[in-house]
One Martini backbone bead per residue (centre of mass of N, CA, C, O) as a GRO file, in nm:
protein
  231
    1MET     BB    1  16.943  22.952  17.104
    2SER     BB    2  16.828  22.827  17.377
    3GLN     BB    3  16.610  22.878  17.616
    4THR     BB    4  16.776  22.795  17.860
    5LEU     BB    5  17.028  22.970  17.791
    6GLN     BB    6  16.875  23.240  17.794
    7GLU     BB    7  16.775  23.221  18.085
    8THR     BB    8  17.057  23.196  18.216
    9LEU     BB    9  17.166  23.474  18.102
   10PHE     BB   10  16.941  23.638  18.255
   11ARG     BB   11  17.008  23.547  18.538
   12LEU     BB   12  17.306  23.642  18.540
   13SER     BB   13  17.209  23.959  18.498
   14THR     BB   14  16.989  23.922  18.769
   15LEU     BB   15  17.136  23.895  19.015
   16ASP     BB   16  17.084  23.911  19.349
   17ARG     BB   17  17.143  23.946  19.676
   18ASP     BB   18  17.093  23.655  19.763
   19VAL     BB   19  17.301  23.516  19.579
   20LEU     BB   20  17.541  23.676  19.707
   21SER     BB   21  17.493  23.559  19.990
   22ILE     BB   22  17.540  23.267  19.922
   23ALA     BB   23  17.818  23.286  19.805
   24TRP     BB   24  17.954  23.406  20.060
   25LEU     BB   25  17.887  23.172  20.245
   26SER     BB   26  18.031  22.954  20.093
   27LEU     BB   27  18.308  23.082  20.103
   28ARG     BB   28  18.341  23.117  20.409
   29VAL     BB   29  18.301  22.819  20.493
   30SER     BB   30  18.521  22.692  20.311
   31LEU     BB   31  18.769  22.855  20.403
   32THR     BB   32  18.757  22.780  20.693
   33ALA     BB   33  18.767  22.482  20.667
   34VAL     BB   34  19.050  22.480  20.521
   35GLY     BB   35  19.201  22.616  20.744
   36ILE     BB   36  19.164  22.379  20.947
   37GLY     BB   37  19.276  22.157  20.765
   38LEU     BB   38  19.562  22.273  20.755
   39LEU     BB   39  19.625  22.295  21.061
   40LEU     BB   40  19.584  21.972  21.095
   41GLY     BB   41  19.700  21.820  20.834
   42ILE     BB   42  19.994  21.902  20.801
   43PRO     BB   43  20.117  21.806  21.060
   44LEU     BB   44  20.011  21.515  21.045
   45GLY     BB   45  20.134  21.435  20.773
   46SER     BB   46  20.430  21.495  20.857
   47LEU     BB   47  20.461  21.306  21.092
   48ILE     BB   48  20.391  21.045  20.944
   49ALA     BB   49  20.639  21.071  20.731
   50VAL     BB   50  20.882  21.089  20.965
   51ALA     BB   51  20.779  20.875  21.133
   52ARG     BB   52  20.852  20.588  21.346
   53PHE     BB   53  20.594  20.333  21.393
   54PRO     BB   54  20.395  20.121  21.501
   55GLY     BB   55  20.143  20.099  21.254
   56ARG     BB   56  20.201  20.302  21.005
   57GLY     BB   57  20.061  20.158  20.774
   58ALA     BB   58  19.777  20.168  20.890
   59VAL     BB   59  19.756  20.478  20.913
   60VAL     BB   60  19.786  20.540  20.621
   61GLY     BB   61  19.549  20.369  20.517
   62LEU     BB   62  19.335  20.530  20.684
   63LEU     BB   63  19.395  20.808  20.569
   64ASN     BB   64  19.325  20.726  20.276
   65ALA     BB   65  19.034  20.642  20.334
   66PHE     BB   66  18.934  20.927  20.443
   67MET     BB   67  18.931  21.070  20.171
   68GLY     BB   68  18.640  20.897  20.110
   69LEU     BB   69  18.448  21.015  20.280
   70PRO     BB   70  18.113  21.016  20.326
   71PRO     BB   71  17.937  21.292  20.362
   72VAL     BB   72  17.668  21.178  20.491
   73ILE     BB   73  17.807  21.040  20.735
   74VAL     BB   74  17.921  21.304  20.849
   75GLY     BB   75  17.651  21.443  20.884
   76LEU     BB   76  17.520  21.222  21.075
   77VAL     BB   77  17.724  21.238  21.308
   78LEU     BB   78  17.694  21.548  21.359
   79TYR     BB   79  17.395  21.534  21.420
   80LEU     BB   80  17.409  21.346  21.669
   81LEU     BB   81  17.597  21.533  21.829
   82LEU     BB   82  17.407  21.828  21.787
   83SER     BB   83  17.168  21.739  21.888
   84ARG     BB   84  16.975  21.755  22.165
   85SER     BB   85  17.062  21.444  22.249
   86GLY     BB   86  17.340  21.517  22.221
   87PRO     BB   87  17.654  21.587  22.357
   88LEU     BB   88  17.639  21.896  22.172
   89GLY     BB   89  17.351  22.028  22.196
   90ALA     BB   90  17.411  22.287  22.392
   91LEU     BB   91  17.545  22.461  22.165
   92GLY     BB   92  17.353  22.515  21.912
   93LEU     BB   93  17.483  22.432  21.600
   94LEU     BB   94  17.255  22.336  21.455
   95PHE     BB   95  17.173  22.487  21.183
   96THR     BB   96  17.475  22.623  21.114
   97PRO     BB   97  17.756  22.731  20.980
   98ALA     BB   98  17.939  22.584  21.194
   99ALA     BB   99  17.847  22.300  21.115
  100MET     BB  100  17.946  22.324  20.815
  101VAL     BB  101  18.241  22.362  20.883
  102ALA     BB  102  18.285  22.100  21.033
  103ALA     BB  103  18.202  21.913  20.791
  104GLN     BB  104  18.431  22.026  20.602
  105ALA     BB  105  18.673  21.969  20.785
  106LEU     BB  106  18.645  21.662  20.802
  107LEU     BB  107  18.700  21.633  20.492
  108ALA     BB  108  18.971  21.808  20.455
  109THR     BB  109  19.183  21.688  20.647
  110PRO     BB  110  19.247  21.401  20.516
  111LEU     BB  111  19.335  21.520  20.253
  112VAL     BB  112  19.566  21.697  20.344
  113ALA     BB  113  19.731  21.484  20.513
  114ALA     BB  114  19.782  21.287  20.261
  115LEU     BB  115  19.916  21.484  20.071
  116THR     BB  116  20.138  21.574  20.277
  117ARG     BB  117  20.272  21.302  20.313
  118GLN     BB  118  20.365  21.274  20.019
  119VAL     BB  119  20.531  21.533  19.993
  120ILE     BB  120  20.717  21.476  20.251
  121ALA     BB  121  20.833  21.207  20.162
  122ASP     BB  122  20.963  21.319  19.908
  123ALA     BB  123  21.150  21.520  20.059
  124GLU     BB  124  21.290  21.311  20.242
  125ALA     BB  125  21.435  21.155  20.020
  126HIS     BB  126  21.650  21.416  20.004
  127LEU     BB  127  21.677  21.523  20.337
  128GLY     BB  128  21.658  21.311  20.562
  129GLU     BB  129  21.953  21.219  20.621
  130GLN     BB  130  22.055  21.512  20.691
  131LEU     BB  131  21.861  21.565  20.930
  132ARG     BB  132  21.945  21.313  21.101
  133SER     BB  133  22.246  21.388  21.131
  134LEU     BB  134  22.140  21.648  21.321
  135ARG     BB  135  21.945  21.528  21.543
  136LEU     BB  136  21.643  21.564  21.468
  137SER     BB  137  21.341  21.571  21.540
  138ALA     BB  138  21.049  21.503  21.404
  139PRO     BB  139  20.913  21.782  21.426
  140ARG     BB  140  21.152  21.937  21.300
  141ARG     BB  141  21.171  21.797  21.033
  142ALA     BB  142  20.885  21.862  20.953
  143GLY     BB  143  20.928  22.169  20.950
  144VAL     BB  144  21.141  22.177  20.734
  145LEU     BB  145  20.981  22.029  20.509
  146ILE     BB  146  20.743  22.230  20.495
  147TYR     BB  147  20.912  22.464  20.402
  148ASP     BB  148  21.041  22.319  20.146
  149ALA     BB  149  20.717  22.234  20.040
  150ARG     BB  150  20.519  22.482  20.040
  151PHE     BB  151  20.439  22.498  19.728
  152SER     BB  152  20.324  22.198  19.706
  153LEU     BB  153  20.083  22.256  19.926
  154PHE     BB  154  19.883  22.400  19.740
  155THR     BB  155  19.744  22.144  19.637
  156ALA     BB  156  19.604  22.068  19.897
  157ALA     BB  157  19.434  22.331  19.929
  158LEU     BB  158  19.278  22.308  19.659
  159ALA     BB  159  19.150  22.025  19.712
  160ALA     BB  160  19.001  22.111  19.959
  161PHE     BB  161  18.833  22.336  19.835
  162GLY     BB  162  18.695  22.164  19.622
  163ARG     BB  163  18.538  21.980  19.823
  164ALA     BB  164  18.398  22.198  19.993
  165ILE     BB  165  18.243  22.373  19.782
  166SER     BB  166  18.096  22.091  19.656
  167GLU     BB  167  17.941  22.029  19.898
  168ILE     BB  168  17.613  21.874  20.014
  169GLY     BB  169  17.541  21.635  20.216
  170ALA     BB  170  17.649  21.748  20.499
  171VAL     BB  171  17.530  22.046  20.480
  172LEU     BB  172  17.223  21.946  20.458
  173VAL     BB  173  17.217  21.801  20.735
  174VAL     BB  174  17.352  22.042  20.934
  175GLY     BB  175  17.202  22.307  20.789
  176GLY     BB  176  16.902  22.274  20.611
  177ASN     BB  177  16.864  22.479  20.396
  178ILE     BB  178  16.831  22.784  20.496
  179ASP     BB  179  16.694  23.069  20.426
  180GLY     BB  180  16.936  23.308  20.497
  181HIS     BB  181  17.159  23.096  20.664
  182THR     BB  182  17.233  22.775  20.512
  183ARG     BB  183  17.256  22.856  20.208
  184THR     BB  184  17.411  22.726  19.932
  185MET     BB  185  17.505  22.663  19.626
  186THR     BB  186  17.454  22.355  19.623
  187THR     BB  187  17.162  22.360  19.771
  188ALA     BB  188  17.036  22.557  19.562
  189ILE     BB  189  17.078  22.376  19.310
  190SER     BB  190  16.916  22.141  19.403
  191LEU     BB  191  16.645  22.283  19.450
  192GLU     BB  192  16.602  22.404  19.167
  193THR     BB  193  16.596  22.137  19.024
  194GLN     BB  194  16.355  22.009  19.183
  195LYS     BB  195  16.164  22.257  19.080
  196GLY     BB  196  16.265  22.306  18.757
  197ASP     BB  197  16.480  22.554  18.768
  198LEU     BB  198  16.727  22.542  18.543
  199SER     BB  199  16.829  22.823  18.499
  200LEU     BB  200  16.899  22.892  18.797
  201ALA     BB  201  17.088  22.650  18.839
  202LEU     BB  202  17.292  22.730  18.613
  203ALA     BB  203  17.360  23.009  18.725
  204LEU     BB  204  17.470  22.906  18.995
  205GLY     BB  205  17.683  22.727  18.867
  206ALA     BB  206  17.846  22.963  18.738
  207VAL     BB  207  17.912  23.097  19.007
  208LEU     BB  208  18.062  22.859  19.129
  209MET     BB  209  18.283  22.843  18.911
  210ALA     BB  210  18.385  23.127  18.948
  211LEU     BB  211  18.489  23.094  19.231
  212VAL     BB  212  18.686  22.866  19.189
  213LEU     BB  213  18.863  23.011  18.973
  214ALA     BB  214  18.934  23.252  19.138
  215VAL     BB  215  19.075  23.096  19.371
  216ASN     BB  216  19.288  22.959  19.182
  217ALA     BB  217  19.409  23.213  19.082
  218VAL     BB  218  19.501  23.351  19.339
  219ALA     BB  219  19.683  23.102  19.425
  220ALA     BB  220  19.871  23.110  19.167
  221ILE     BB  221  19.978  23.402  19.228
  222LEU     BB  222  20.085  23.360  19.508
  223ARG     BB  223  20.286  23.128  19.427
  224SER     BB  224  20.447  23.290  19.226
  225HIS     BB  225  20.545  23.517  19.408
  226ALA     BB  226  20.669  23.338  19.634
  227ALA     BB  227  20.879  23.208  19.457
  228LYS     BB  228  21.028  23.460  19.366
  229ALA     BB  229  21.096  23.568  19.648
  230TYR     BB  230  21.249  23.272  19.733
  231GLY     BB  231  21.374  23.145  19.453
   0.00000   0.00000   0.00000
């Protein structure tokens, strides 16, 4: 067993309260951001899927492009908005967990919306004609299709969580990586790697992977139970 691996296992066995605090902050920020992304992205993606309007193709293309928003650019824009000289500077949100939630939500929302649009478009291919025959409005058709495809939308939620929890560029810019305040798992891993403490960086990486796997496992269990409950 290599020395680095031995040191990593030792660090994992002696993780202190500070690491647990960092892990909890990472999870709290990411889950909050994903929640916001779902609240905004699912209705948006659904309406784009069922509505017909001029320029719809361009909107879909723009939405797909936003899925690949560079995190550093998102962080920079938020930094300019939240800095003291920015239009939202009076809120005092820069270098706070709230700013990190906003950054992750901006990255998660287009992803959720684009994936939702595809899921709802597929569902409409089967039910759309029947719903239109009932003379339902676009928002009502979207609501029915969201309910019909609710289990498939778990994929969008998990994809958004994966992007949020692994984010580093935007949260580093707007959060500042302040010890005990805005330091997340990803920024801590980056810091320890730059310092040359690879064993601690690997140990933190193992904790991050454990968090991701745990959330995915819980989501899979909830989806399975829900599917059985609703037949």
